[in-house]
C-alpha positions as CSV (number, residue, x, y, z in Angstrom):
1,M,52.4,128.7,107.7
2,D,53.7,128.1,111.1
3,F,57.3,129.6,111.8
4,L,58.6,127.0,114.3
5,R,56.1,124.2,115.7
6,I,56.6,121.3,118.0
7,K,54.1,118.7,117.5
8,N,53.3,115.8,119.9
9,I,57.0,115.8,121.1
10,T,57.8,112.9,123.4
11,K,61.5,112.3,124.5
12,K,62.5,109.1,126.4
13,Y,65.9,108.0,127.9
14,K,67.0,104.6,128.8
15,I,68.2,104.6,132.4
16,N,69.2,101.2,133.9
17,G,67.0,99.5,131.4
18,D,63.8,101.6,132.2
19,D,62.3,104.2,130.1
20,Y,62.5,107.7,131.5
21,V,60.2,110.2,129.9
22,I,61.5,113.7,130.0
23,L,59.2,115.4,127.6
24,N,55.6,114.0,127.4
25,N,53.7,114.7,124.1
26,I,54.2,118.5,124.2
27,N,53.0,120.9,121.6
28,Y,53.7,124.5,121.0
29,T,54.0,127.0,118.2
30,F,56.6,129.8,118.4
31,P,56.2,133.1,116.8
32,S,58.8,134.5,114.1
33,H,60.1,137.1,116.6
34,G,60.2,137.9,120.2
35,L,62.1,136.7,123.3
36,V,60.8,133.4,124.6
37,F,62.0,132.3,128.2
38,I,61.9,128.6,129.0
39,Y,62.4,127.7,132.6
40,G,62.0,124.9,134.9
41,K,63.8,122.8,137.6
42,S,67.0,121.0,136.9
43,G,66.4,117.9,134.9
44,S,63.0,119.1,133.8
45,G,64.0,118.8,130.1
46,K,64.8,122.5,129.2
47,S,68.2,121.6,127.5
48,T,66.7,118.6,125.9
49,L,64.1,120.8,124.2
50,L,66.8,123.1,123.1
51,N,68.8,120.4,121.6
52,L,65.7,119.2,119.8
53,L,65.0,122.7,118.3
54,L,68.7,122.8,117.3
55,G,68.4,119.5,115.6
56,I,71.3,117.8,117.3
57,D,68.8,115.4,119.1
58,E,65.9,113.5,117.8
59,P,62.5,113.1,119.6
60,S,61.3,109.6,120.5
61,R,58.0,110.5,119.0
62,G,56.5,113.5,117.3
63,E,58.1,116.1,115.1
64,I,59.6,119.7,115.1
65,C,58.8,121.8,112.0
66,F,60.5,124.8,110.9
67,R,58.3,126.6,108.1
68,N,56.5,123.4,107.8
69,H,59.5,121.3,107.1
70,C,60.3,118.5,109.6
71,L,63.8,118.6,111.1
72,N,63.7,114.9,111.3
73,N,63.4,114.5,107.6
74,F,66.4,117.1,106.6
75,T,68.8,115.9,104.3
76,L,72.4,116.6,105.3
77,E,72.4,119.5,102.9
78,E,69.2,120.9,104.3
79,K,70.6,120.5,107.8
80,Y,73.8,122.6,106.9
81,S,71.3,125.2,105.5
82,Y,69.5,125.3,108.7
83,Y,72.7,125.7,110.7
84,K,74.2,128.2,108.3
85,N,71.2,130.4,107.5
86,N,68.3,130.0,110.0
87,I,69.5,129.1,113.5
88,S,72.3,129.9,116.0
89,L,73.2,128.8,119.5
90,L,74.7,131.0,122.2
91,F,76.5,128.6,124.5
92,Q,76.4,128.7,128.2
93,H,80.2,128.4,128.3
94,Y,80.9,130.2,125.1
95,N,82.7,127.4,123.2
96,L,85.0,129.9,121.5
97,L,88.3,129.0,120.0
98,E,90.8,130.0,122.6
99,N,93.8,130.4,120.3
100,L,92.1,132.7,117.7
101,S,91.4,136.4,118.0
102,A,87.9,137.8,118.9
103,F,87.5,139.0,115.5
104,E,88.4,135.6,114.0
105,N,85.9,133.9,116.4
106,V,83.2,136.2,115.3
107,K,83.8,135.6,111.6
108,L,83.4,131.8,112.2
109,G,79.7,132.4,112.5
110,C,79.3,133.5,109.0
111,L,82.1,131.9,106.8
112,F,79.8,131.1,103.9
113,D,79.5,134.7,103.1
114,E,83.1,135.3,102.2
115,E,82.7,138.6,100.5
116,N,81.0,140.5,103.2
117,I,82.2,138.7,106.3
118,D,84.8,141.3,107.3
119,E,82.5,144.1,106.8
120,N,79.6,142.5,108.8
121,A,82.0,141.6,111.6
122,N,83.2,145.2,111.9
123,K,79.8,146.6,112.0
124,L,79.0,144.3,114.8
125,F,82.1,145.3,116.8
126,N,81.2,149.0,116.1
127,K,77.6,148.7,117.0
128,F,78.3,147.0,120.3
129,N,81.3,149.1,121.2
130,L,83.8,146.2,121.3
131,N,86.5,147.1,118.9
132,Y,89.0,147.1,121.7
133,L,88.6,143.3,121.8
134,K,89.1,142.6,118.2
135,S,92.6,141.6,118.0
136,K,92.8,140.0,121.4
137,E,93.1,136.1,121.6
138,V,90.1,134.9,123.5
139,K,92.0,132.9,126.1
140,Y,93.0,136.4,127.4
141,L,89.5,137.6,127.7
142,S,87.2,137.8,130.8
143,G,84.1,135.8,131.2
144,G,81.9,138.7,130.2
145,E,84.1,139.6,127.4
146,K,83.8,136.1,126.0
147,Q,80.1,136.1,126.4
148,R,79.9,139.2,124.3
149,I,82.0,137.8,121.6
150,A,80.0,134.5,121.6
151,F,77.0,136.7,121.1
152,L,78.3,138.5,118.2
153,R,79.4,135.2,116.6
154,A,75.8,133.9,117.2
155,I,74.1,136.9,115.5
156,I,76.6,137.8,112.7
157,K,74.8,135.7,110.1
158,N,71.4,137.2,111.3
159,P,69.7,134.0,112.1
160,D,66.0,133.6,112.2
161,I,66.3,131.7,115.4
162,L,68.7,132.4,118.2
163,L,68.9,129.8,121.1
164,A,70.6,130.7,124.2
165,D,71.5,127.9,126.9
166,E,71.8,129.5,130.4
167,P,73.6,132.5,128.9
168,T,73.6,134.4,132.2
169,G,74.8,131.5,134.3
170,A,78.5,132.1,134.1
171,I,78.7,136.0,134.2
172,P,78.1,138.7,136.8
173,R,74.6,140.5,137.1
174,H,75.7,143.6,135.4
175,T,77.2,141.7,132.5
176,A,74.1,139.5,132.2
177,I,71.9,142.7,132.1
178,D,74.1,144.0,129.2
179,L,73.7,140.8,127.4
180,L,69.8,140.6,127.9
181,D,69.6,144.1,126.5
182,Y,71.4,142.8,123.3
183,L,69.1,139.8,123.1
184,K,66.0,142.0,123.7
185,E,67.0,144.3,121.0
186,Y,67.6,141.3,118.6
187,S,64.3,139.8,119.4
188,K,62.3,142.8,117.8
189,E,63.1,141.2,114.4
190,K,64.1,137.6,115.2
191,L,63.0,134.8,117.5
192,V,65.2,134.5,120.7
193,I,64.7,131.4,122.8
194,I,66.3,131.4,126.1
195,V,66.7,128.5,128.5
196,S,67.5,129.3,132.1
197,H,66.8,128.8,135.7
198,N,67.1,132.4,136.5
199,H,63.4,133.3,136.6
200,E,63.6,136.6,138.4
201,L,66.1,138.1,136.0
202,L,64.6,137.0,132.8
203,K,60.9,137.6,133.4
204,E,61.2,141.3,133.0
205,Y,62.8,140.8,129.5
206,A,60.5,138.1,128.3
207,D,57.7,138.3,125.7
208,I,56.7,134.7,126.3
209,I,57.5,132.6,129.3
210,L,57.2,128.8,129.2
211,E,57.6,126.5,132.2
212,I,58.4,122.8,131.8
213,N,57.0,120.6,134.6
214,N,56.6,116.9,134.8
215,G,57.3,116.5,131.1
216,N,54.6,119.1,130.0
217,I,54.9,122.6,128.7
218,I,52.9,125.5,130.2
219,E,52.5,128.9,128.7
220,V,52.8,131.2,131.7
221,L,53.0,134.7,129.7
222,N,52.5,135.7,126.1
223,N,52.8,139.4,125.2
224,I,53.3,138.6,121.5
225,D,50.8,139.5,118.8
226,C,50.5,136.1,117.1
227,K,48.9,137.8,114.2
228,N,52.1,139.6,113.4
229,P,53.4,138.3,110.1
230,I,56.6,136.2,109.9
231,K,59.5,138.5,109.8
232,T,62.1,138.3,107.1
233,I,63.4,134.7,106.5
234,N,66.9,134.0,105.5
235,N,67.5,132.6,101.9
236,Q,67.5,128.9,101.1
237,Y,70.6,127.0,101.2
238,I,73.6,128.7,99.5
239,K,76.2,126.3,98.2
240,T,79.5,128.0,99.1
241,N,82.8,127.0,100.1
242,S,83.9,128.2,103.5
243,F,87.3,126.4,103.6
244,K,89.3,129.5,102.4
245,S,87.9,131.3,105.6
246,L,89.1,128.5,107.8
247,K,92.8,129.1,107.1
248,S,93.0,131.1,110.4
249,I,92.0,127.9,112.3
250,L,94.5,125.8,110.2
251,F,97.5,127.9,111.0
252,T,96.5,128.4,114.5
253,R,96.3,124.8,115.0
254,I,99.6,124.1,113.4
255,K,101.1,126.9,115.8
256,E,99.5,126.0,119.0
257,D,100.4,122.4,118.7
258,W,104.1,123.2,117.5
259,I,105.7,120.8,120.0
260,K,103.6,117.9,118.9
261,N,103.8,118.8,115.3
262,L,107.5,119.2,115.6
263,L,107.9,115.6,117.1
264,I,105.6,114.4,114.2
265,I,107.7,116.0,111.6
266,L,110.9,114.8,113.2
267,S,109.8,111.2,113.5
268,T,108.3,111.2,109.9
269,F,111.5,112.7,108.8
270,F,113.6,109.9,110.3
271,S,111.3,107.3,108.7
272,Y,111.5,109.1,105.4
273,T,115.2,109.5,105.5
274,F,115.6,105.8,106.3
275,L,113.3,104.9,103.4
276,I,115.1,107.1,101.1
277,L,118.6,105.7,102.2
278,S,117.3,102.2,102.2
279,V,116.3,102.7,98.5
280,G,119.6,104.5,97.8
281,F,121.4,101.4,99.5
282,I,119.6,98.9,97.2
283,N,120.4,101.2,94.2
284,G,124.1,101.6,95.3
285,I,124.5,97.8,95.4
286,N,123.3,97.5,91.7
287,I,125.6,100.4,90.7
288,T,128.5,98.9,92.6
289,T,127.9,95.5,91.1
290,N,127.6,96.8,87.5
291,E,130.1,99.6,87.6
292,D,132.7,99.5,90.4
293,T,133.4,95.9,90.0
294,K,135.1,96.9,86.7
295,K,137.6,99.0,88.5
296,T,140.4,96.4,88.0
297,L,143.1,95.6,85.3
298,L,141.5,92.1,85.3
299,Y,138.2,93.3,83.8
300,N,139.4,92.4,80.1
301,F,141.5,89.4,81.3
302,A,140.1,85.9,81.2
303,E,141.1,82.2,81.0
304,I,139.4,79.6,78.8
305,S,139.8,75.9,79.1
306,Q,138.1,72.8,78.1
307,E,136.8,70.1,80.4
308,T,136.1,66.6,79.6
309,Y,134.5,64.0,81.9
310,Q,135.5,60.4,82.4
311,S,133.5,57.9,84.3
312,V,135.2,55.7,87.1
313,E,134.5,52.0,86.6
314,A,132.1,50.4,89.1
315,S,131.3,54.0,90.5
316,N,129.0,56.9,89.9
317,L,132.0,59.4,90.1
318,L,132.9,61.4,87.1
319,L,136.5,62.6,86.7
320,T,136.9,66.0,85.2
321,K,140.0,66.5,83.0
322,Q,141.0,69.9,81.9
323,V,142.9,70.6,78.6
324,R,143.7,73.4,76.5
325,P,140.7,74.0,74.1
326,N,141.3,73.8,70.2
327,K,142.2,77.1,68.8
328,E,140.2,76.7,65.6
329,I,137.1,76.0,67.6
330,L,137.7,79.1,69.7
331,N,138.3,81.2,66.6
332,S,135.0,79.9,65.3
333,F,132.8,81.5,68.0
334,L,134.8,84.2,69.6
335,P,133.6,87.7,68.7
336,T,135.8,89.7,66.6
337,G,138.4,91.6,68.5
338,V,138.7,88.9,71.2
339,E,142.4,87.9,71.2
340,I,143.7,84.4,72.2
341,K,146.9,84.7,74.2
342,E,149.4,82.1,75.4
343,N,149.1,81.2,79.2
344,L,152.4,82.3,80.6
345,S,151.5,81.5,84.3
346,Y,153.9,78.3,84.5
347,F,156.8,80.6,84.3
348,I,155.6,83.7,86.4
349,N,152.9,82.7,89.0
350,P,151.9,83.2,92.6
351,F,154.8,81.0,93.7
352,S,157.2,83.5,92.2
353,R,159.2,85.6,94.6
354,V,158.3,89.2,94.8
355,I,160.9,91.4,96.2
356,C,160.6,95.1,96.9
357,Q,163.2,97.1,98.9
358,E,165.1,93.9,99.5
359,E,162.1,92.4,101.2
360,I,160.0,89.4,100.0
361,V,156.2,90.4,99.7
362,E,154.3,87.2,100.6
363,D,151.0,86.0,99.2
364,T,151.1,88.3,96.2
365,L,149.0,87.3,93.1
366,I,150.5,88.1,89.8
367,Y,148.6,88.9,86.6
368,P,149.4,90.3,83.2
369,Y,148.0,93.5,81.8
370,Y,147.1,94.4,78.2
371,L,148.1,97.7,76.8
372,D,144.7,98.1,75.3
373,N,142.9,97.7,78.6
374,P,140.2,100.6,78.7
375,F,140.7,100.9,82.4
376,L,144.5,101.3,81.9
377,I,144.1,103.7,79.1
378,E,141.9,106.0,81.4
379,Y,144.3,105.6,84.3
380,Q,147.2,106.7,82.0
381,K,145.1,109.8,80.9
382,A,144.2,110.7,84.4
383,H,147.7,110.3,85.8
384,N,149.7,111.4,82.8
385,I,151.8,108.1,82.6
386,K,154.0,107.0,79.8
387,L,154.5,103.3,80.0
388,E,157.7,101.4,79.3
389,G,158.0,97.7,78.7
390,N,158.7,96.8,82.1
391,S,156.1,99.2,83.8
392,L,154.4,97.5,86.6
393,F,151.3,98.4,88.5
394,I,150.3,97.3,92.0
395,N,147.1,97.5,93.8
396,D,146.4,99.4,97.1
397,I,146.3,96.2,99.2
398,F,149.9,95.5,98.1
399,L,150.9,99.1,98.8
400,Q,149.5,98.8,102.5
401,K,151.6,95.7,103.0
402,L,154.8,97.8,102.2
403,N,153.5,100.5,104.6
404,L,154.4,103.2,102.1
405,N,152.4,105.8,100.4
406,Q,151.9,106.3,96.7
407,N,154.5,109.0,96.2
408,E,157.1,106.7,97.9
409,I,156.5,103.6,95.7
410,I,156.2,105.3,92.3
411,G,159.4,104.6,90.4
412,K,160.6,101.9,92.8
413,K,162.0,98.6,91.5
414,I,160.2,95.4,92.1
415,N,161.9,92.1,91.2
416,V,160.1,88.9,90.3
417,S,162.1,85.8,90.2
418,N,161.3,82.2,89.7
419,D,162.9,78.7,89.1
420,V,161.1,76.2,87.1
421,D,161.8,72.7,85.9
422,V,161.1,72.2,82.1
423,F,161.3,69.0,80.2
424,S,160.5,67.5,76.8
425,K,160.1,64.0,75.7
426,D,161.5,62.7,72.4
427,Y,159.3,59.6,72.1
428,A,161.1,58.4,68.9
429,N,164.4,58.0,70.8
430,N,162.9,57.5,74.1
431,K,164.8,60.5,75.4
432,T,163.8,63.2,78.1
433,I,165.4,66.6,77.9
434,N,165.5,68.5,81.2
435,D,166.3,72.2,81.9
436,L,166.1,74.5,84.9
437,A,164.8,77.9,83.9
438,S,165.6,80.7,86.3
439,F,164.1,84.1,85.7
440,N,164.8,87.4,87.4
441,L,162.7,90.2,86.1
442,E,163.0,93.7,87.2
443,F,160.0,96.1,87.0
444,I,159.5,99.7,87.7
445,V,156.3,100.7,89.7
446,A,154.3,103.0,87.3
447,G,151.1,103.4,89.4
448,V,148.8,102.2,92.1
449,I,145.4,100.8,91.3
450,E,142.6,101.5,93.7
451,E,140.8,98.4,92.8
452,F,137.2,97.2,93.8
453,A,137.8,96.2,97.3
454,F,135.7,93.2,97.9
455,L,137.8,90.0,98.4
456,N,140.7,91.9,97.2
457,S,144.4,90.7,97.9
458,P,147.8,91.9,97.2
459,K,148.3,92.0,93.4
460,I,151.0,93.2,91.0
461,Y,150.3,93.6,87.2
462,Y,153.2,93.1,84.6
463,S,152.9,93.7,80.8
464,Y,152.0,90.6,78.8
465,D,154.0,91.8,75.9
466,Y,157.2,92.2,78.1
467,L,157.2,88.9,79.6
468,Y,156.2,87.3,76.2
469,D,159.4,89.0,74.6
470,Y,161.3,88.0,77.7
471,L,160.4,84.3,77.3
472,S,161.1,84.4,73.6
473,N,164.7,85.4,74.5
474,C,165.1,83.0,77.5
475,F,166.8,80.0,75.8
476,L,167.0,76.6,77.4
477,E,170.6,75.2,77.2
478,N,170.0,71.5,77.0
479,H,166.9,71.9,74.7
480,S,168.9,74.1,72.5
481,A,171.9,71.6,72.5
482,Y,169.5,68.5,71.9
483,F,167.5,70.2,69.0
484,K,170.7,71.9,67.6
485,R,168.9,75.4,67.5
486,S,168.0,78.3,69.8
487,Y,165.2,76.8,71.9
488,S,163.3,79.3,74.1
489,C,160.9,79.0,76.8
490,L,158.2,80.2,74.4
491,D,159.2,77.5,72.0
492,L,158.5,75.0,74.7
493,L,155.2,76.5,75.2
494,F,154.2,76.5,71.6
495,N,155.4,72.7,71.1
496,S,153.4,71.5,74.2
497,D,150.4,69.5,73.5
498,D,147.0,70.7,74.8
499,A,147.2,68.5,78.0
500,S,150.5,69.8,78.8
501,Q,151.1,71.4,82.1
502,F,153.3,74.1,80.5
503,N,150.4,75.9,79.0
504,M,148.4,75.4,82.2
505,Y,145.7,73.6,80.1
506,S,144.2,76.8,78.9
507,Y,144.5,80.0,76.8
508,W,144.4,83.6,78.1
509,L,141.9,85.9,76.5
510,N,142.1,89.6,75.9
511,L,138.6,90.9,75.8
512,N,138.6,94.0,73.8
513,N,135.1,94.5,72.5
514,I,133.0,92.2,74.8
515,S,132.4,92.1,78.5
516,P,133.1,88.9,80.4
517,E,129.3,88.4,81.2
518,E,128.6,88.5,77.4
519,L,131.3,86.1,76.6
520,N,130.2,83.7,79.3
521,T,126.6,83.8,78.1
522,I,127.9,83.1,74.5
523,I,129.8,80.0,75.9
524,D,126.7,78.6,77.9
525,E,124.4,79.2,74.8
526,N,126.6,77.1,72.5
527,D,127.1,73.4,72.2
528,F,130.7,72.5,71.3
529,K,131.4,68.9,69.8
530,D,134.8,68.6,71.5
531,G,133.6,69.2,75.0
532,N,132.5,71.9,77.4
533,L,134.4,75.3,77.5
534,A,134.8,76.9,80.9
535,L,135.7,80.6,81.3
536,T,137.6,81.7,84.3
537,S,137.6,85.2,85.2
538,E,138.8,86.7,88.4
539,Y,136.6,89.8,87.7
540,L,133.5,87.5,87.3
541,S,134.3,85.4,90.4
542,I,134.5,88.6,92.6
543,K,131.5,90.1,91.0
544,E,129.3,87.1,91.5
545,S,130.6,86.5,95.1
546,Y,129.8,90.2,95.8
547,S,126.5,90.0,94.1
548,S,125.5,87.0,96.0
549,L,126.3,88.7,99.4
550,M,124.8,92.0,98.4
551,N,121.5,90.4,97.2
552,V,121.2,89.0,100.7
553,F,121.7,92.5,102.1
554,A,119.4,93.9,99.4
555,K,116.5,91.6,100.4
556,A,117.0,92.4,104.1
557,F,117.0,96.2,103.2
558,F,114.0,95.7,100.9
559,I,112.1,94.2,103.9
560,F,113.2,97.3,106.2
561,T,112.4,99.7,103.4
562,I,108.8,98.3,103.2
563,L,108.6,98.2,107.1
564,S,109.8,101.9,107.2
565,F,107.4,102.8,104.5
566,V,104.5,101.3,106.4
567,L,105.8,102.9,109.7
568,V,105.8,106.2,108.0
569,N,102.2,105.8,106.9
570,I,101.1,104.5,110.3
571,I,102.7,107.7,111.9
572,I,100.7,109.7,109.4
573,A,97.4,107.8,110.0
574,L,98.0,108.2,113.8
575,T,98.8,111.9,113.3
576,V,95.5,112.3,111.5
577,L,93.6,110.3,114.2
578,S,95.1,112.3,116.9
579,S,94.5,115.7,115.5
580,F,90.9,114.8,115.0
581,L,90.4,113.3,118.7
582,L,92.0,116.2,120.1
583,K,89.6,118.6,118.4
584,K,86.4,116.6,118.5
585,K,84.5,119.3,120.5
586,E,85.9,122.1,118.3
587,N,84.7,120.1,115.3
588,A,81.2,119.9,116.8
589,I,81.2,123.7,117.4
590,L,82.2,124.3,113.8
591,L,79.4,121.9,112.6
592,I,76.9,123.8,114.6
593,L,78.1,127.1,113.2
594,G,77.1,125.7,109.8
595,I,80.5,124.6,108.5
596,S,80.1,121.4,106.5
597,Y,81.8,118.1,107.0
598,R,83.4,118.6,103.7
599,D,85.1,121.8,104.9
600,I,86.3,120.2,108.1
601,F,87.6,117.3,106.1
602,L,89.6,119.7,104.0
603,L,90.8,121.5,107.0
604,Y,92.3,118.2,108.4
605,F,93.5,117.1,105.1
606,V,95.4,120.3,104.4
607,Q,96.7,120.5,108.2
608,N,98.2,117.0,107.8
609,L,99.3,117.6,104.3
610,I,101.3,120.6,105.5
611,L,103.1,118.4,108.1
612,I,103.7,115.7,105.6
613,F,105.2,118.2,103.2
614,L,107.4,119.7,105.9
615,S,108.7,116.2,106.8
616,L,109.3,115.4,103.1
617,L,110.9,118.8,102.7
618,V,113.2,118.3,105.5
619,S,114.1,114.8,104.4
620,F,114.7,116.0,100.8
621,I,117.1,118.7,102.1
622,F,119.0,116.5,104.4
623,F,119.1,113.2,102.7
624,K,122.0,114.2,100.4
625,P,124.4,115.4,103.2
626,I,123.5,112.2,105.1
627,E,124.1,110.2,102.1
628,I,127.5,111.8,101.5
629,L,128.6,111.2,105.2
630,L,127.6,107.6,105.2
631,N,129.3,107.0,101.9
632,T,132.6,108.7,103.3
633,I,132.3,106.4,106.4
634,I,131.6,103.2,104.3
635,F,134.4,104.2,102.0
636,H,137.0,104.6,104.8
637,F,136.3,101.1,106.2
638,T,135.6,99.2,102.9
639,K,136.9,101.3,100.0
640,L,133.5,100.8,98.4
641,N,132.5,103.9,96.6
642,K,128.9,105.3,96.6
643,M,127.4,102.4,98.5
644,I,124.5,104.7,99.0
645,N,123.1,106.3,95.9
646,V,119.6,107.6,96.2
647,P,118.0,107.6,92.7
648,F,116.2,110.9,93.7
649,F,115.6,112.5,90.3
650,S,115.2,109.3,88.2
651,Y,114.1,105.9,89.1
652,F,113.1,103.0,86.8
653,N,113.8,105.5,84.1
654,L,111.1,107.8,85.4
655,P,111.8,111.4,86.5
656,L,111.3,112.1,90.0
657,F,109.7,108.7,90.7
658,L,110.7,108.3,94.3
659,P,109.4,111.6,95.8
660,V,106.3,111.5,93.5
661,I,105.4,108.0,94.7
662,M,106.1,108.9,98.4
663,I,103.7,112.1,98.1
664,L,101.0,110.1,96.3
665,V,101.0,107.3,98.9
666,N,101.1,109.5,101.7
667,L,98.1,111.6,100.3
668,I,96.2,108.4,99.8
669,V,96.9,107.3,103.4
670,V,95.7,110.7,104.8
671,F,92.7,110.8,102.5
672,L,91.6,107.3,103.6
673,S,92.4,107.8,107.3
674,L,90.3,111.0,107.1
675,I,87.4,109.1,105.2
676,L,87.4,106.4,107.9
677,I,87.6,108.9,110.7
678,F,84.7,111.0,109.4
679,L,82.6,107.8,108.7
680,I,83.0,107.2,112.3
681,A,82.7,110.7,113.5
682,K,79.2,111.0,111.7
683,R,78.0,108.5,114.2
684,I,79.1,110.6,117.2
685,S,76.3,112.5,118.7
686,L,76.8,116.4,118.4
687,K,74.8,116.7,121.6
688,E,77.4,114.6,123.5
689,E,80.3,116.6,122.2
690,L,78.6,119.9,123.0
691,V,77.7,119.1,126.5
692,D,79.3,121.7,128.8
693,E,81.9,120.4,131.3
């Protein structure tokens, strides 16, 4: 069985469309040991033959057989076995990894033997008296020292074939002699093939000298006993995982490119942070809409009326008429606990005069509050307030108009006065009774309500029960005289028909056990015989307006969120691509050393994974302080609380959904990017990557 044989090898190159034959039907059988020297003029095909023997180039015709197995037919696994166990290359310009130590570089030559790798490396350093170089980074070594380290790396796995490409070309003569001594010693047991133009120096060491001339190979000298048996051959392919031993490369790469990696981490951090805050803004809008809008004494206050429609003759127009609905109909569908209240706004309304500290406060809205309002009950507990009948609440916008702080306004008097004309019709006697009702109510400010700020305006809130009692004792002089009994404003309200202006064509509601949204849904879903019921709620109006506006912002931020997420992953993909392109030659060296594509793939995957996790970690650490800062700024200008609320620990009722989904997507992007890159990389010629510059 031949050890290494070249059979009818022809190698052609295309130059300007013409075939250029560099090796022409050459044949030769190499022994299993000895030092073989191949020389020839520049361009004669020496390096081409070396590349063919190494397996990084393919012949145009013919075959190269190692132990009767054709290199051209090797599977990927067999090629890794060939690189790992049977052959090594000693590069002319060393091709060491500059930022690793000499010891780590040597270990790269035998990563698959993880158990014995340190021991084997130490033995070589001891044998060749190079212990003083072990801890030094390669970039600080001289040319001769680098060549020695490259030699140790080439022989640490004890390869059957050692190829050397111009090993003495870049070092002084005395260093070259030392190296040739090493190679000569090694060739006693293994095959050493040296390609060089230095005929005079090498011929004294060579066992076989081959000359390449005009595409042919000529044996000039052969001192090898070809009858000698093949020396010990390394074992067949050993399936191992050399990734663990690549950790020195991994951390060195991260350290040596720290500026680039820092920029990548920062850019990815900003993208991640914007993504997280965008999600937080969308979530904050929902929380504000569903929770913060309830921060008002108007939450359980609503007004209900009935609308009827009347067509206009000879027109497509419909006139809408509003009346107070039938109380029996209301009681038939209103949920238990919802109270129907008389509408008192004819007597006290936005046209009433509001006076505080002898100044009229213009444009003030006036609303009642109910004592069982949940928001009010919580407010009383929080501020330890005991309400009196004439207790009044103001909102923060009203307070701003007064240019006072809370401590200055609490306990102050606010007067609300109004003059209204009231009349009744005695149809039997065709008599109209008129009165002028004058009110001057004195209230004491019990607290300031910091309401939901959107579309807010100055408001004061009085006790419904207090005004109700006041009106029941506010008697109308002319009405009392005409009806010969005490006749109050409240009697006028009770005796008015459903289309009267005194009841404002509606009832007020106290929503104790139901939200305005739920009541509105009930009204919409029911068909009433006497017409359409319309629910009016200041709270609902503000909420719907706010929700509509925020939905526009949410859609815009959703688009930005998607774009930022895409940007993050583009950055990641570009990071993966750049890290690969910058290390193409280094990757080729690792492959020639017998490290598989799988392990190099894992090396890049883990390297980029570390950068991603660092970016995520920084984002996860800083997003909360940034969230708090932004919320503080937003609250200062809008009084909207927690507009950014990142659902970090729970989203869609799933724990840690946001960080998990970000990590998973990023992992997929890195994985797919590397798959694509390595599919392309496998088409790249190792020979082109390993060409010495």
